[in-house]
Every structure is written in C-alpha cells, then in structure tokens.
C-alpha positions in Angstrom: -159.2 -34.3 30.1 -156.6 -36.9 30.8 -157.8 -39.9 32.8 -157.2 -39.9 36.5 -154.2 -41.9 37.8 -155.7 -45.0 39.4 -154.7 -46.2 42.8 -151.9 -48.8 42.9 -151.5 -49.1 46.7 -155.1 -49.4 47.8 -155.7 -52.7 49.5 -151.9 -53.0 50.2 -150.7 -49.9 51.9 -154.2 -48.8 53.1 -157.8 -50.2 53.0 -159.4 -50.2 49.6 -162.8 -49.7 51.2 -163.6 -46.0 51.6 -165.5 -46.4 54.9 -162.8 -48.5 56.4 -160.1 -46.1 55.2 -161.9 -43.1 56.5 -162.4 -44.8 59.9 -158.7 -45.7 60.1 -157.6 -42.2 59.2 -159.9 -40.5 61.7 -158.6 -42.7 64.4 -154.9 -42.0 63.5 -155.4 -38.2 63.3 -157.4 -38.1 66.5 -154.7 -40.0 68.4 -152.1 -37.7 66.9 -154.0 -34.6 68.0 -154.3 -36.1 71.5 -150.6 -36.9 71.8 -148.1 -34.5 73.6 -147.0 -31.8 71.2 -143.3 -31.8 70.3 -141.4 -28.9 71.7 -140.6 -26.1 69.4 -143.1 -26.9 66.7 -143.6 -23.7 64.5 -146.9 -21.9 64.9 -147.3 -22.3 61.1 -146.0 -25.5 59.6 -144.9 -24.9 56.0 -143.5 -28.3 55.1 -143.6 -31.8 56.5 -141.6 -35.0 56.1 -143.7 -38.1 56.4 -143.2 -41.9 55.9 -145.1 -43.9 53.3 -145.1 -47.3 55.0 -148.2 -49.4 55.4 -150.7 -47.4 57.4 -151.1 -50.1 60.1 -147.3 -49.8 60.7 -146.3 -46.2 59.7 -149.7 -44.5 60.0 -149.3 -43.1 63.5 -145.9 -41.5 62.6 -147.4 -40.0 59.4 -150.4 -38.7 61.3 -148.1 -36.8 63.7 -147.2 -34.6 60.8 -150.5 -34.4 58.9 -152.4 -33.3 62.0 -150.3 -30.1 62.2 -151.5 -28.8 58.8 -155.2 -29.3 59.5 -157.4 -27.0 61.4 -156.6 -23.2 61.4 -153.6 -23.7 59.0 -155.7 -25.5 56.4 -157.4 -22.3 55.1 -154.0 -21.0 54.0 -153.1 -24.0 51.9 -154.4 -24.1 48.4 -152.1 -26.7 47.0 -149.6 -29.3 48.1 -146.3 -30.1 46.5 -145.9 -33.9 47.2 -142.4 -35.3 46.4 -141.3 -38.9 46.8 -138.7 -41.4 45.5 -139.0 -43.7 42.5 -139.2 -47.2 43.7 -140.1 -49.0 40.5 -138.9 -46.9 37.5 -135.3 -45.6 37.7 -134.8 -42.4 35.7 -132.9 -39.1 35.7 -134.8 -36.0 36.7 -138.1 -35.2 38.4 -141.3 -36.5 36.8 -144.7 -34.8 36.8 -147.7 -36.7 35.5 -149.9 -36.1 32.5 -152.9 -37.1 34.6 -155.3 -34.3 35.7 -156.1 -36.0 39.0 -155.1 -38.9 41.3 -157.8 -41.3 42.6 -158.1 -42.9 46.0 -161.0 -44.7 47.6 -162.0 -41.3 49.1 -162.3 -39.6 45.7 -160.1 -37.7 43.3 -157.4 -35.1 44.1 -157.0 -32.5 41.4 -153.5 -31.9 39.9 -152.4 -28.3 39.6 -151.4 -28.4 35.9 -150.7 -24.7 35.8 -148.0 -25.0 38.4 -146.4 -27.9 36.5 -146.4 -25.9 33.3 -144.7 -23.1 35.2 -141.7 -25.2 35.9 -141.5 -27.0 32.5 -138.6 -24.8 31.5 -136.3 -26.5 34.0 -134.5 -29.3 32.1 -134.7 -31.7 35.0 -138.5 -31.6 35.0 -140.1 -34.2 32.7 -143.8 -35.0 32.2 -144.1 -38.8 32.2 -146.8 -41.0 33.7 -144.6 -44.2 33.8 -142.8 -43.4 37.1 -146.2 -42.6 38.7 -148.2 -45.7 37.6 -147.1 -48.1 40.4 -145.3 -45.6 42.7 -146.7 -45.8 46.3 -144.7 -43.0 47.9 -146.9 -40.2 46.7 -150.2 -42.1 46.7 -149.7 -43.1 50.4 -150.0 -39.4 51.4 -153.2 -38.7 49.4 -155.8 -40.2 51.8 -154.2 -38.3 54.7 -154.2 -35.1 52.6 -157.8 -35.6 51.7 -158.8 -35.9 55.4 -156.5 -33.0 56.5 -156.8 -30.6 53.5 -160.0 -31.3 51.7 -160.1 -29.3 48.4 -156.4 -28.7 48.1 -154.8 -29.4 44.7 -151.6 -31.4 44.4 -148.3 -31.0 42.5 -147.2 -34.7 42.5 -143.5 -35.1 41.6 -141.6 -38.4 41.6 -137.9 -37.6 42.2 -135.3 -39.7 40.3 -131.6 -39.1 40.1 -131.0 -35.4 40.5 -128.4 -33.1 42.0 -129.2 -31.1 45.2 -129.3 -28.0 43.1 -131.7 -29.5 40.5 -134.0 -30.6 43.3 -133.8 -27.3 45.2 -134.6 -25.3 42.0 -138.0 -27.0 41.6 -138.9 -26.7 45.3 -137.9 -23.0 45.3 -139.9 -22.3 42.2 -143.1 -24.0 43.5 -143.0 -23.2 47.2 -145.0 -20.0 47.9 -147.2 -18.8 50.7 -150.2 -20.9 49.7 -148.2 -24.2 49.1 -147.4 -26.9 51.6 -144.4 -29.0 50.8 -144.6 -32.7 51.6 -141.6 -35.0 51.3 -142.7 -38.7 51.5 -139.8 -40.9 52.6 -139.0 -43.7 54.9 -135.7 -43.6 56.8 -133.3 -46.5 57.2 -134.3 -49.8 55.6 -133.6 -53.4 56.4 -131.3 -53.1 59.4 -131.8 -54.6 62.8 -133.9 -52.5 65.2 -130.9 -51.2 67.2 -128.9 -50.2 64.2 -131.9 -48.6 62.6 -132.5 -46.6 65.8 -129.0 -45.2 65.8 -129.1 -44.4 62.1 -132.5 -42.7 62.3 -131.6 -40.7 65.4 -128.5 -39.3 63.5 -130.7 -38.5 60.5 -133.2 -36.7 62.7 -130.5 -34.6 64.2 -129.2 -33.8 60.7 -132.6 -32.7 59.6 -133.1 -30.5 62.6 -129.7 -28.9 61.9 -130.8 -28.4 58.2 -127.6 -30.3 57.3 -127.9 -32.3 54.0 -124.4 -33.8 54.2 -125.2 -36.9 56.3 -128.5 -37.7 54.4 -127.9 -40.3 51.7 -129.5 -43.5 50.3 -128.8 -45.4 53.5 -130.5 -42.8 55.6 -133.7 -42.3 53.5 -135.2 -43.8 50.4 -136.4 -40.3 49.4 -133.0 -38.7 50.2 -133.0 -36.6 47.0 -136.4 -35.0 47.7 -135.5 -34.6 51.4 -132.2 -33.0 50.6 -133.9 -30.6 48.3 -136.4 -29.5 51.0 -133.7 -29.2 53.7 -131.5 -27.1 51.3 -134.3 -24.7 50.5 -135.5 -24.5 54.2 -131.9 -23.6 55.2 -131.7 -20.9 52.5 -135.0 -19.4 53.8 -133.9 -19.4 57.4 -136.5 -21.9 58.5 -136.2 -24.5 61.3 -137.2 -28.2 61.5 -138.6 -30.1 64.4 -138.8 -33.9 64.9 -142.4 -34.9 65.5 -142.2 -38.7 65.8 -139.7 -41.5 65.2 -140.2 -45.2 65.0 -139.7 -48.3 62.9 -141.7 -51.3 61.5 -140.6 -53.5 64.4 -142.1 -51.3 67.0 -145.6 -51.5 65.7 -146.2 -54.9 67.3 -143.2 -55.4 69.5 -144.2 -58.9 70.7 -144.5 -60.3 67.2 -142.7 -58.0 64.7 -139.3 -58.9 63.3 -136.7 -56.8 65.0 -133.9 -58.0 62.7 -135.0 -56.4 59.5 -136.9 -53.1 60.0 -137.8 -49.9 58.2 -137.4 -46.6 59.9 -140.1 -44.0 60.0 -139.8 -40.3 60.9 -142.1 -37.2 60.9 -140.8 -33.7 60.8 -142.3 -30.2 60.6 -140.7 -27.1 59.0 -141.6 -23.5 59.6 
C-alpha cells in the first residue's frame, strides 16, 4: 500500500487539532443548516462548487454547499470527485495521486483507485504525486467531506492546463449516480471589495446560466475545473443555483482589508 498523502494545510487553512477542527466544522455546518435556504435548490444536489480559503474566512460559504449533501442525500453518495487548481506545481493535464488515502486531523479518506484506473486511457490524465504534495485546494474540502459524508471515498484530481473538452471528458467519465462532484475554487482574487463584488456577481450569473464563456483566470483560480463541471452540467440538462457569495474582506468588516480581497462563492447543481 502506498503511504497516505500527509496534510499540508493543517494549522494554516484549518486547525491541526482534531477536537478544535471538529468543533469548528460542527458550528459552521449547524449555522448553514439554520440559514434561509436559497430559492430553487434542487431536491438532490449532484455537484457543488465551494471555496478553499482559510476556514475562519471562507468556511461559512463552503458550509452552505456541504450542508446540502449531508443528511438524506448522503446515503446515495459512495464517492466524491474532488477537483481543484494547481497553485504550486504548473503542469499540463489532470493529475491523480499514487497515494491510497489522504490524511487530515480527523483521519484518513480512502482514494478510489479503481475509478482512477478507469480513466487512465485519457491522455490528459496523469498519475503524479508532486502536484498534490503542497496543494491546499483539495485538502481544504476533506474535513468538510469527512463531517458531511463519512465513509465516502474520493477521486482527488488537481487540474492543470487543459482544454474544456479534456476537462469535461474526465468529469463525464467519472460522474455517475453514486458520485458527487466537488469543484474547489475561489473566485476573484486581489481586487478591492467593490470590484470583487461586481466580478463575482457576474461570475455567479454565468454559472447559473451554465455559460462557460465568461469564466476565466480572473474570475476563478479553479476556472478549468469549474468550466469542465459547467460544460457537463449543461450537456446533462442540469441547473445551478447560487447558495452563498462573499469575500475575505467581509469576514471581519471592521478590521479586514477591503482593498485586496479574495472572492468566495458556493453553488449547487442538480
């Protein structure tokens, strides 16, 4: 058995202490469950788009999506296709890991290696641990996954430079009735709060229209994975609903820097 992929974001993006982490997650998910439900949310959510910012800043937005896949829907989900951008290792293609599991302070999450082997024939799919080693975008979703879908396996894919068609081919091949798709992406980055708000509102409308054309690097760090999801969802006749929208400057409005913010959005597809 290959060693588990060790956490790289624990203590930075989220607490490294398991008890502190579980307490934070329970509070985030409980608050999300108690918030007004967005209009038009599908009865069964088949995919979510979630931010991967620091939990204390982006956690409430992420929880708005994760809370929709827990409860009655959880029994239908056996595995989760988690896709996010490559922040540290630039490469062409989509990278799956050699690791058999990913570790967090809450324990290990098993990797569905059979699913990965099933898409090895696509030339854009590579098996390479290097893009995964320090990448926080996938890891930031795992504690929320462990709280919402305990026991689910993962197909963790870091998305590098790919065409829309190449990304969509992988999503289409892996997305079946027992699979939840999760795209981990922040929205606009390093604009002032007013500009970020305008950009992110426009991106949210594009996602709800299932329109990939306006979604580029300026709109989302995980634009390649997001475009792949939106393209497949459109082909399947699905719809997307905005669940939450915010930015890093709104987490502590009295003190946070409003001149240089990161946008966060959560969306559900069904």
